[in-house]
C-alpha positions in Angstrom: -4.9 -7.6 16.1 -6.7 -4.9 18.0 -10.1 -6.4 18.4 -11.6 -3.1 19.8 -10.6 -1.3 16.7 -12.0 -4.1 14.5 -15.3 -3.8 16.4 -15.3 -0.1 15.8 -14.6 -0.5 12.1 -17.5 -2.9 11.8 -19.8 -0.6 13.5 -18.8 2.3 11.5 -19.4 0.5 8.3 -22.7 -0.8 9.6 -23.8 2.6 10.6 -22.7 4.1 7.3 -24.6 1.3 5.3 -27.7 2.0 7.4 -27.5 5.7 6.4 -27.2 4.9 2.9 -30.3 2.7 3.1 -32.1 5.6 4.6 -32.1 4.3 8.2 -30.8 6.1 11.3 -27.5 5.1 12.9 -27.6 2.4 15.5 -31.1 0.9 14.5 -29.3 -2.3 13.7 -30.8 -2.7 10.3 -27.3 -3.5 9.2 -25.6 -5.7 11.8 -21.8 -5.3 12.3 -21.1 -9.0 12.3 -24.0 -10.6 10.4 -24.1 -8.2 7.6 -20.6 -6.5 7.6 -18.5 -9.5 8.2 -20.9 -11.9 6.7 -19.7 -14.2 9.4 -16.3 -14.3 7.9 -13.3 -14.4 9.9 -12.0 -11.0 11.1 -8.5 -12.1 9.9 -10.0 -11.7 6.3 -12.1 -8.7 6.8 -9.9 -6.4 8.7 -6.9 -6.3 6.3 -9.4 -5.7 3.6 -10.8 -2.7 5.3 -7.3 -1.3 5.7 -6.3 -1.9 2.2 -9.6 -0.1 1.0 -8.8 2.8 3.3 -5.3 3.1 2.1 -6.2 2.9 -1.5 -8.8 5.8 -0.9 -6.3 7.9 0.7 -3.7 7.4 -1.9 -6.3 8.3 -4.6 -7.6 11.2 -2.7 -4.3 12.8 -1.1 -1.1 11.2 -2.3 -1.8 11.2 -6.2 -3.0 14.9 -6.4 -0.1 16.0 -4.2 2.4 14.1 -6.4 0.9 15.7 -9.6 1.2 19.0 -8.0 4.8 18.4 -7.0 5.5 17.2 -10.6 4.0 20.3 -12.0 5.8 22.6 -9.6 9.2 21.0 -10.3 8.6 21.0 -14.0 7.7 24.7 -14.0 10.9 25.6 -12.0 13.1 23.4 -14.2 15.0 22.3 -11.3 15.9 19.1 -13.2 17.1 19.2 -17.0 14.4 17.4 -19.1 15.7 15.7 -22.3 13.9 17.0 -25.4 12.4 14.2 -27.5 12.6 14.7 -31.3 
């Protein structure tokens, strides 16, 4: 595991949480280890961060693009579609 990346992820989350709470970045109102990790093992928190990021990107980019592809292919009738009675 890349511990430098893990530390960066925790700091980014802590800074964003501080912004949401109307504090400035880096003021340590939200501590990267104490608050973000809640003192859990990084072996638990890092994969969770990656899964959340992947799910967000799938919903934001992949699904809309697949829908657009489906619409485009359907409009061009590149594939015959069986009619349902």
